[in-house]
N, C-alpha and C positions, 0 to 999 in steps of 0.2 A: 929681460923679464921683470915685471913689476914686483914691488915689495909684497903686495897682497897675494899675488899668484905664487911667489916664492914661499911665503908662509903657508899657503894652502898645500903646496907640494910637500913641504916638510911634515905637516900634520898627517897627510896621507901616508907618507913613508913611515911615520911613527905608528899609525894605525896598522899598517901592513906588518911591521915588526912585532907589534903586540899580538896580532892574530897568529903569527907563526909561533911565538912563545906560548900563547894560550893552548894551541894544539899540542905542543910538546908537554906542557904542564898536565894536560888531561891524559897523557900517555905515560903515566908513572911506571907501568910495567916495562916500558921501553927504555926510559932514561935511568931508572934506579933512583935511590933515595938521595944520594949526594948531589947528582946532577939536577934532580928535581928542585932541591933547595936553591942551588945557584941560579937556575933558570928563573925561579920565583923571585930572587933578588933582582935579576935583570928586568923582570916584568914590573916589579915595584918601582924601579928607577924610571922605566919608560912611562909608567902611569904618572909619576911626578912631573916628568918632562912634558907630557901631554897636557897636564893641568896648567903648567906655566905658559905653554903655547896658546892655551885657551883663556888666558887671564882677561882678555877683553870681553869674552862671553860671560864670565862671572861678573864683570863690572856692569853689564847690561841686564842682569837678572831682574832687577826691580825697576827697570825702565821700559817704557813703551807698552803697547797693548799685546795681549796674549790671544792668538787665535788657536784653533785646535792643533795645528801642526807644531807650533812653538810650545804649546803646553805639553804635548806628548813627548817631544824630544827633550824638553827640560826635565820632566819627571824621570824619563829613561836614563838620561845622563847622570842625574844625581844618584839614582839607585845603583847605577853601575859603579860609580866612584865609591859609594858606601860598601858595596860588595867586595870590590878590590881591596879596600882598606881593611875590612874585617878578615878577608882571606889572608892578607899579608900579616896582620897582627897575630892571627891564630897560627899561621905557619911558622913565624919566628918564635912563637911561644913553645913550639915543639922542636925547634931546630937542633940538630946534632952535628951539623957540618958547616953551614954558611955563617950563622951567628949563634953558636952554642952558648954564649954568655947571656943570651936572652931567654934561654930555656927556663920555663916555669914562671913566666910573667903572669900567667893565668893558669888555673887548674887544667892539667893535660886532658883529663876526662871530658872537660867542657869544650876546650878548643879543638879537640880531635873531631868531634861531631860537627861543631860550628864550621871548621875549616872544610870539611867534606861538603856540607850543605852550601856554604857561601861560594865555594869554588865552582859548583855546578850552577848556582844562580848567576855568577859572573859569566859563565859560559853562555847561558841562555841570553842574558842581557847584552853581551858583546855581539852575539849573532843579530839580535834585534837592532842594535846600534849600527852595525854595518849595513843591514838591510835598509835602514832609514836613509842612508846616503846613496844607495845604488841608483835610484831614479835620477838624481842630479848628475852622478858620474856617467850614466848611460846617455843622458841628454847631451853632455859635453862631447861624447865620442862620435856623435852624428853617424850612426850606423845605418846601413840600408835595411829596409823592412824585412827582407829575406833573412839577413844575418840576425836581426833582432828576434825573429820568430824561432830560428834555430837555437840561439842562446837561451831564449825563454823556455823552450821545450827541455833543454838540458838542465836548466835551473830547476824546473818543476819536477823532473824525474829525480834529480839529486835530492831535492827537498823531501819528496815522498819516501825515498829510501832512507833518508836521515830520520824521518819521523818513526819509521818502523824500527830502526836501530835504537833510537832513543827509548822507545818503549820496551824493546826486547832486552836491552842492557839494564833495565831497572832504574833509569835516571830519575824518574819521579820519586822513587824511594829515598834517594840522596837529597833531593830538593826539600822534602818535607820531614826530614829527620826520622825516617822510618827504620833505618838501619844504621848501626854505629861505624861500620867499616865498608869500604868499597870492595866489591867482588870482581877481581881482575883476572883476565886470562893471560897467564905468563907464557903459555905455549903458542899463542897467536903471533904471527910474523909482525915485526915492528912496522913495516910499511902499511900493513893492513889495518893496524890499530890507528895509525895517523889518518889513513884514508877514511875510515869509519867516523873518526872524530870530525873530519872535514865535511862529510855528508850530514852529520847531525848539526853541525854549525850552519850548513847550507839551509836546513829546514827553518831555523830561526831567522836567518837572513831573508828567506822568502817571506816569512810572516812580517818582518820589518818592512820589506819592500811593499807589500800589499797595504800595510798600515800607512806608510808614507803617501802612497798614491791616493788612498781614501781620504786622508787628512787634507792633502793638497786640493783634491777635487772638491771637498766640502768647503774649503776656504774660498776657492774660486767661485763656487756657486753663491756663497754668501756675499761676496763682493759684487757679483753681477746683479743680484737681487737689490742690493743697496743702490747701485747705479741706476737700475730701472725705476726704483721708487723715487729717486731724486729727479729723474727726467719727467715722470708722470705728475 
């Protein structure tokens, strides 16, 4: 296995682990406060590892030309890192189990609302981030057309259900600081909470996939027009 392929597999494994931890973090009523904090610390560690693995990407930020796809992914990645950083800072500022010595780094009344909002923005952006990579992953799998159609149909249905759940659960209120606390259903089965979170994440992954395809198609059309103009 080549070094570049090995590095790519490691990054994907880290992405997968971050996705699992994110789903658990969004299921506070399932994990409880202490586990939530420790999972958050694990997530913070993985985010740091992810940035180290992507050090070459950061080194190339101000090099080369930016087409639509590169611009969108760059903005998305930077916003995601900022959301993760703010979520982690606010979470540690309220910690009573994992890092209690950091409690009160910032006013609790402020970080509580900021943590609620930023964690949900991180959830949305993580879904978009994953979706932007799906076309590349799908192309590498070399699936038959029938299999692609079946998986696409499942993906669309999951995304549609995810959008309904996202709106029904009042997620936009958390994103835009409309409420100070999350309204959680502690009587709902844990597996159902996690499944609903997965469906909501699938919606944003679907949007990310559509955005990636649109950006790549636009870039290809631009390149083709330039080639045609050079020939004429």
